[in-house]
N, C-alpha and C positions, 0 to 999 in steps of 0.2 A: 518794615523796620528792624526784624534780623536782618544783618548787613549780608549782606551777601546782600581791530579783528584782528593770517598771521603778518603783522607787520614785516616792512621791506627793510631791514637794519636801521641806520640812522642813531640820532643821538638817545643817551641812556633813559632809562625811567629816572623819576626823582630819588627812589630812594629802591638798592638791589631787595631791599627785605621786604619791598611791598610789593613785587611783583614776582609773582610765581610760571616762570617760562624757561619752560623744556623744552624749547623749541631747537631744532639745530639748525644753520646755516646751511642756506641750500647752495647747491654750482649757481654760478652765474650764467645764463643763458647766452646764447651770442645773439648780438645785437642785430636787428633787421636793417637797422641804418647802416652796416658794417658791410652790407653784401656777402657772398658766401664764396666759397673756394674756386667754383666754376665762371666767376666772373660777375654773377649777376648786379646789376648797379645798384646801388644802395635806396632803400625805399626812403622816399621823404616823411617828413614829419613837422610839426610845427616848428620846431628848433631850426632845425636844419633847411626850412625853405624860407626861413625869415620872417613867416607869421606869426602871431601873438597865439600862446596853447588856448585851447578851449578850458573854460573854467571847470573842473572837476576829473579833467583829461589827465592820464599818463604823465605828462610834459607839464602839466600847471602847477606852479611851487609859488602860487601867490600867499600861501599861507604860510612860508617859512621852512626853513629846513630842506634837505635833497629832496629830488625826485623821488615819489612812491612813497615817501618816510610816512603817510597818515592814510593811501590808501590801501584797500583791504578788499579782498574777493571770498575768499571763504575761511573764516577768523572763529576760531575755535574758544578763544578767550578774550572778549572786549577790553577787558578791563587793561589787559597788558599795554595794548595802543593807546587808550587816553591818557595813560598814565605821561606818557612821550610829550618831553616840553618841544617838542617841534609842533605838536597839534596844538600847542596853546593859542588863541585867537581872540578878537577882540568879540565883545559880546556882540551879534546881531542885533541889528533893531529894524524897528517896521512890521509891518504885518510879512508873518512868514509865507513859503511858497504852499500851493495847495499838493499835496503829496498824497490822496486819499487814494490814486490811482498807480501810485506806482511803489509805496511804502506799506511793507504789512509790519504791525510786530505782535506778538504771538507768545503766549509761554503755557509750558505743558509742564506735569508732575508725574513722577515715577518712584514709586508705581500710583496710579489714580486712588487704590482704595488703601490707606493705612488703619496700623491698629491705634488705639490713642496712647499717646509720648512716643511713637514710631519716627525714625529717619525719613524722609523722601529728597530727591533729586527734583531740583527746578531748574528748569530751562529759559531762558528768554533768547527769543530769534529777531533777528531784522533782517529783513528780505526785501531786498530789492527787484521789482516786477518790472522794471522798463530797461531798456536798449545802451542808455545812458549813465553815467554817475548821477548820485545821491549825495549831496552833503548833507551829513546829520552833527548837531551839534549836541553836547553834552556838559552839563553845572560838573565843577570838579570843587571840592572844598574841603582838602586838598584830594580827597580821595573819590570817585565816583561812586555814588551811594546806590543800591540798589535793594530797597526795604520792602521786607513782605508784610502784609496784613490780610487777618484773616475776619471773615464778616461771617453772618448767621443769614437765615433764609430770610429776615425782617431787616438785613441792612445794616445789622449795628456790629460795630465789630466786638471781637469776642478774644481776645489774645492778650490786649492791653489790661492792665492791672487796673480797678476799677477807683482807685482811689487816688491824689493828685500825689507826686512826687517828694519825698521827705525834703526839708532845706538842707543845704551843703552843713557841713560840718563846721565848727568855729574856728575860723583862723583860715579858713581856706578860699582863697582870692573866687571872683567869679569865673562863670567858665565862658567867656568869651570866643564865637565861633572867628576863624579866619572869614578873610574876603573870598568869595567865591570867584572861581576865574571861570571861561569856557573853551572845551577843546573841540575841534572838530575834526571828522574822519569823512571820507570819502567812501560811500558804497558801490563798489565796481556794478556795471551793468549785470544783472543777472545774479548778483552778489549775495551772499550771506553773511551775518556776525552774529555769535553766538554770548551769552554770559551765562556760564555755569553758576547755579546757588545753591544753596541746600538749607532744608526747614524742619524742623519737630516738631510734632504737632501736641505742642503744648501751650499752657495758659503761662501768663509772666506777670512777675512780681518784680519793683523797685530795688536796685541792689547797689547799697549806697559804698557797701564795702569794694565796688570796681570803680569808685570813681575815680580814684587815681590809676591812670594809663588809660582811661578812655578818650576819647577826642571829645571836646566840646560838641562838634558837628555833627556828634551822632546823639543828641541828648542826651539824656539821663539812660544811665546804664540799665539794663534788664535780667535776670537771670528765671531758668524754667523754675516752676510753681503748680507744677503737676500736669498730668494728662486734661488734653481736650475730651470733652465730652462726646461720646456718639453721635454722629450726625451728617449730614451733608452742607458743606460749607463751600466760601467763596473765596480763594486766593487770587489777591493782587496784588501785582510787583508793581510799586514804585519806583521808575527807573530813574535816570537825570537825565535823560534825552528834554532836552528845551528846544523852544522855539521850532516848532512844528506842529499844522495844521491839525485841529482837533477839535471836537464839540466839550461841553460841559460837564461829561461824565469822565474826559481824557481818555479815553477808548486806545488810544496810541500810546502814548507816553506811560500808561496804566493799562497795561493788559490785565485781564482775568481767565481764572480757570478754576471749573469746578472739581470740588478733592471730597472724599468720602471717608470720615473716622471711623473706622470700628470693622472686623470681620468678623 
């Protein structure tokens, strides 16, 4: 609900204002394929030897764009990569591969104990536990949405308003969401990608005053409406991760963590 890996060069983001990328370009490392000053023979690669690159390898460009455009190893802000045009691919079909032994998705809250109404930092982490790259697919519409949801011990969601959203103001056109697309990112062997988010321990109300300027894909806008009562809650992040092997509880694409409100 509340909205809320480093890419190696490549195409610009959809809009500069949408991506907060303060990383600096890194010096280009000498290519192993070119050899060294001592005359060491060039190391053959899939490209130089004439063979087809392995899917997900550093030489694989099947997703469009330049080599390495959407490959990540230690990414601090996944959103910046997902917004790259070169990472858009056709939505996959069929049964997703079993990544139960290779992909771990988790969420942490800092601090884990917060005062009612206070702010906490939320971090979603995607970790590849295998020795080979893993392709990850995400829905973008047009932004990748990471929604935070809060549940009580009974499994009831407690942060949303209890009533239905009010009707649109007279004369306002229906809010039609755009067509969702898919972005693919290759998470390198033993690599990690993170998505930082923020959360306030508050209840919410419908905010019709924010309708203008709020993308339809985010649903009816909301605003804070008082602090959450003290207690232990389950914080879930509904990530845009798709085409992934998981159960009915969506334990991969929607990781959870306990958080305590009240000091």
